[in-house]
Residue, then its C-alpha position, 0 to 999 in steps of 0.5 A: m649471062l643474059a647480056a651476052n646474048f645482045k650485041p649492038n648493031s648500027a644498022i638495026g639496033y640490036t641482034t640476038a644469038s637466039a634470033r634464029l629460034s621460032f617465035s611461035k614458042v611463046i607461051k600463054m597462061t591466064s585469062p585477060l582478067r587475071s593477067l593484070a594481077i600476075i607478076g612475072m612468072a615467065l620470060l619470052s625468048l629473044v626475037p629478031s631486032v627487025a621486029a623490035a623496030q616495028e614498035p616505036g616508043a616501046t621503051d619510052y619512060v623506062p628508067d634504067w633502074s627498072i627490073a620489071v614491066m607490065r604492059s597491057q592494051p585495055a581498049s582492045m582487051l575490054r572489047t574481047p568476047g571473054m570480057e562481057y562479064f566484067p563490070i565495064e560500066i562500073a569501071q567507066a562510071w568511076s573513071k569518068e567521074n574521077f578523071g574524066v577518062d573512059p577506060l575504053n579509050i586507054q590505048e596502053i598501060k605500062l607499069v615499071v617496077g624497080m629494085p625493092m630495098p630493105g624497109t622501103a617500097p620499090p620505085v614504081g611508075l605508070l605510063i598511060r597512053l590515051n586515044q582521047d585528050f586528057d585534062p588533069a584539071k578535071i581530076n576529082p578534087d577529093l583525090l588531090g592532096e594539094d590544090g592545083p599543080k606544083k612544079v617538080a623538075d620544071k614539070d606541072v605535077y598534080v599530087l594525088g592523095p596522102e601518098n603524094t603520088h605524082l601525076h604529070a601530063v606529058d602531052a594531051r594523050t600521055v600521062i605519067i603517074s609515079s611515086p615521088q622518088s621515081f618521078e624525075s628519073m622516069v620523066n627524063a627517061r624519054q628513051g629508056r636504056g638498060l637490060l629491061a629496055d633491051l628485053m622490051l625491044q626484043h619482045p614487042l607487045g604487038e597485038k597481045d592483050s598484056q605482057w610481063i617482063v622480069a629481069i632476074e639477074p639484078i634481083r638474083p641475090m635477093l631471090v636466093a636469100q629468100v629461097e634459103q629462108f623457106a628451103a627447110e619447109l619444102p618437102e624433100e621432093l621439092q628441095e631442088l626448086t631452090s636452085v631455080p633462081q640460079l638457073v633463070d636469067a629472065i622471065v616473060y609472060e604474054n597473054a592474047n585473045d583472038g575472040k575464040t581462044t585465050s593464048m597464054a605464053l610463059q618462057l624461062v630464059c637461061d644462060d645456056a642450053a645446059a642450064a635450060t635442060e637442068l631447069s626442065a628436069i626440075v620443073e617436070r619432077a615438081i609438076q609430077f609431084g604436085r599432081v600426085m599430092l593434089i590428087q591425094q589431097i582432094t580424094e582424101n577430102i571426099e568422105g565415104e564409100g560407094r558409087m557417088p564418092e568414087a565418081q567424085r574422086a574419078y572426076l577430080t582426078r581426071l581434071v587434075n591430070h588434064f590440067a597437069g598435061l596442059i603445063q608440061p614444059e618444052q625446052d627450046n635451046n636456052r629457054l624453057v617454054l610452057d604454052a596453052d590455048v584456052p577456049i574462050n568459054m573456059a576463060q569466061t568460066g574462069i572470070l565468073v569463078a574469079l568474080l564469085l570466089p570472094a563471095v564464096q569465101a566470105a560465105r565460108e568464113a561467115a559459116r566458120r565464124t558462126t560455128a566458132a561462136n556457137n561452140l563458145k556459146q555451148i562452153g558458156l552454157a556449160m559454165h553456167n550449168y556447172h555454177a548452178t550445180y556447184r554454186k561456183f564456176p569450174p576450177t581452172a584445173i582439176s587438182d590433187d590433194d597436194g595442189n598439183r594441177l592435173l587436168s583442165w577446166r575443159v575436162a571438168i565441164l564435159p558432163f555439161i556438154e553431153q560428154q559424160a561417157l568421155y568424162e568417166q574415162f578420165h583418171l581424175d587423180e592422174p595428170w593429163d599426160s599420164e599413160h592413161n589420160i594422154k590417150l584421151v587427148e585425141q578424143m577432143p569434143a568438137v565444141f573445143a575446136d575452131p573451124s577456121l584454124p587447122l590444128p593438130q588433133g586435140m589442140t584448142v585455142f578456146q582458153a580461160c581468162a585465168g590471171k589475177g583479177q580476171a574472171l577465173e582466178l587460179d587456185r580459188d573458187n570463182r563465183i558470179r558474185d565475185i564479178s563486181d564489174g558485171t558479168a556482161n562486162t567481164i570476159m571469161v573465155v577467149e579465142a586465142n591466137g594459134t601460137e597459144a594453142v594447147e592440148w585441151t586436157k592440159p591445165a594451161d590457158v593463155d597468160i595474157d600480157l596486159e601490156q599487149p593483149i591483142e597480140q595473144m588474141g585470135h588472128i584467125h578471122p579477118g578483123g577480130f576474134h570471139v570472146l565469151f563473157a561471164d554472162g554467157s554472151i558471145r561478142f566479136i571483138s575488133h583487133s583495133i579495140d581501144l586497149d584500155m577498154f579491152r583491159a577493162l573487159l579482162t578484169r572482173d573487179g577493176g571498177e572501170v566504166v565500160g562504154r560501148f565497144 
């Protein structure tokens, strides 16, 4: 395996069987901003040990349990032209105020991560090297979980926050921050040893902005098990990707910026050339399949015919083909290599997109929430117009003379949402799934759709509270006068969870479990779900609402005192 490529040498520390290979094949794959968030998608090839000797202290404080390391050089990275749109002033103000340190004086950050264990967080440690002296006594007291330092393994340790994170100043310019369970092993690993440390020696950070190194061998059984869990969900064309964890021994990703281009480097290191050849074929087929599927999806989303839609499809197809061409892998002996040099103006565009994307996503979610609320509002108006016409709310089901439930209340209110023509197409004396009525499922009016939740055609999550003591009890007439708790305090229709979705014509609604009702409510929007009250008002209810309060809102005559919610 990977360890076979290393052999000790008393003169130069380590040599490698692949030392003769060109180091210029290193790949490059993200903008400086995003490189800090990437967790190992790559492994660099092994380089001569002579280069390793040029980076003293590379493996300092890397415990032998480490399986991944991220290293970056913020001081140089934040000064590159591609970072002028990054809010450096805000980062500086926060760091100075809370730690007395200017981030522009952080020389190196080294994050080490250990093997994740079931039910527990993986061991984690952070080493920070500074170009200025650091005084832990200047830490904002609001960040400390305890007053002043305490002794841990005979070291002065400051405890940060309720998580009990340990901070220790090795010297005036070297700081260790780690989880409690990682502290002693990290502080004692003055010169790290083990597989990951060997990889770090063979891949010096040098002048690069950032680097990720991941050793796959220790976590291979876990990766194989996880892949097997979702293998059945993959398209047939991507099934062979499940063999990738068996072929890759290690991953290295590196990122550099020379002021004109952002260089991104990714390598997957295999046990031998034969494994790399097999991996290369798998990756190339996956890229080709992804390219075809992406083009198909984005072109289908552009509606209409004519000059403008065709031009949009042509433009997006050109972009996909261009970027797919940038990530074509190359094999170099036992390594699969992907590399790219991105012009700095393109990297800046990526940064701006990254900064604006949350705002765009928030705006889209706000629009979808507004549409969902408006749809429920229309349902509420239809309910009240039905009541004004028939002096009762619509029945939870249109039934035959024998009491057999045939069609949903959603069909009954069609004339009141401007769908009289659709209503007249139903055979009201037949069940929803009869040979005739089943064909109408696909004609679901937009008012029953939730725009934030893609569902099969004809499915809805807008469902009535139809249990005993709720706004619309089953198999009886329900009137406003029955809601003694007050229509403003009684929920009539909910935005249910996606697992509760039903065909809109089917006489079925969510059977609310009053012990755990929140689990059945919508988890479509961040933070909560919409409900329609019996007075026609729409409210957005938080998932963290008091359960007793929510239960009270679900009953129409419970006599509870309902406060603010």
